[in-house]
C-alpha positions in Angstrom: 58.7 109.2 113.0 59.0 108.6 116.7 61.2 111.1 118.6 60.8 109.7 122.1 62.3 106.5 123.6 59.8 104.4 125.5 59.2 101.2 127.3 62.0 99.3 129.1 65.3 100.4 127.8 68.9 101.1 128.7 69.7 104.4 130.3 72.5 106.2 132.1 71.8 107.2 135.6 72.9 110.9 136.0 71.8 111.4 139.6 70.2 109.4 142.3 67.7 111.0 144.7 67.5 108.2 147.3 65.3 110.2 149.8 62.7 110.5 147.1 63.4 107.0 145.6 64.0 108.5 142.2 66.8 108.7 139.7 67.5 111.1 136.9 68.3 109.3 133.7 69.0 109.7 130.0 68.0 106.9 127.6 70.4 105.1 125.3 69.9 103.4 122.0 72.1 101.2 119.8 70.4 102.6 116.7 72.4 105.4 115.2 70.1 108.4 115.1 69.2 109.6 111.6 69.9 113.2 112.7 73.2 114.6 113.8 72.4 116.6 116.9 74.7 118.1 119.6 72.6 116.5 122.3 73.8 112.9 121.4 76.9 111.3 122.9 78.3 108.2 121.2 79.7 105.5 123.5 82.1 103.0 121.9 81.1 99.3 122.4 84.2 98.6 124.4 83.4 101.4 126.9 82.4 100.0 130.3 81.4 96.6 129.0 79.0 97.6 126.2 78.5 95.0 123.5 77.3 97.5 120.9 78.1 101.1 120.1 75.5 103.2 121.9 74.1 106.7 121.7 73.1 108.6 124.8 70.0 110.8 124.0 70.7 113.8 126.3 67.7 115.6 125.0 65.4 113.0 126.6 66.1 113.5 130.3 63.7 111.7 132.6 63.1 111.2 136.3 62.0 107.7 137.1 61.3 105.6 140.2 64.3 103.6 141.5 61.9 100.5 141.1 62.1 100.9 137.4 65.9 100.2 137.3 66.1 96.5 136.6 69.8 95.7 136.4 73.2 97.0 135.6 74.3 96.3 132.0 77.6 98.2 131.9 79.5 101.1 133.5 80.3 104.5 132.0 83.9 105.6 132.6 84.7 109.0 134.0 85.7 110.5 130.6 82.4 109.5 128.9 80.4 110.6 132.0 82.1 114.0 131.8 81.1 114.2 128.1 77.5 113.4 128.9 77.4 115.9 131.7 78.9 118.6 129.5 76.2 118.0 126.8 73.5 118.1 129.5 74.8 121.4 130.8 74.7 122.8 127.3 71.3 121.3 126.5 69.8 122.7 129.7 71.7 126.0 129.2 73.1 125.9 132.8 
């Protein structure tokens, strides 16, 4: 069983670090995880222009080069972004 998302995939940009040309992201998937975990946030398909229900995998935080961001697919509204940030705070125990 693979527990890590890889290759080119959708993500939520959590923070941009323009001086370093980096962004902090969490990956998304349209496949419902087989495990129910407190580090996953479900986004409804109507949210911000998504065409499928999506699951934000907050336990897979990454820092990537801005060059790896290919295009904008959808936007996350303020309510969903607050949910994601709350889960990240809990996950990182901040």
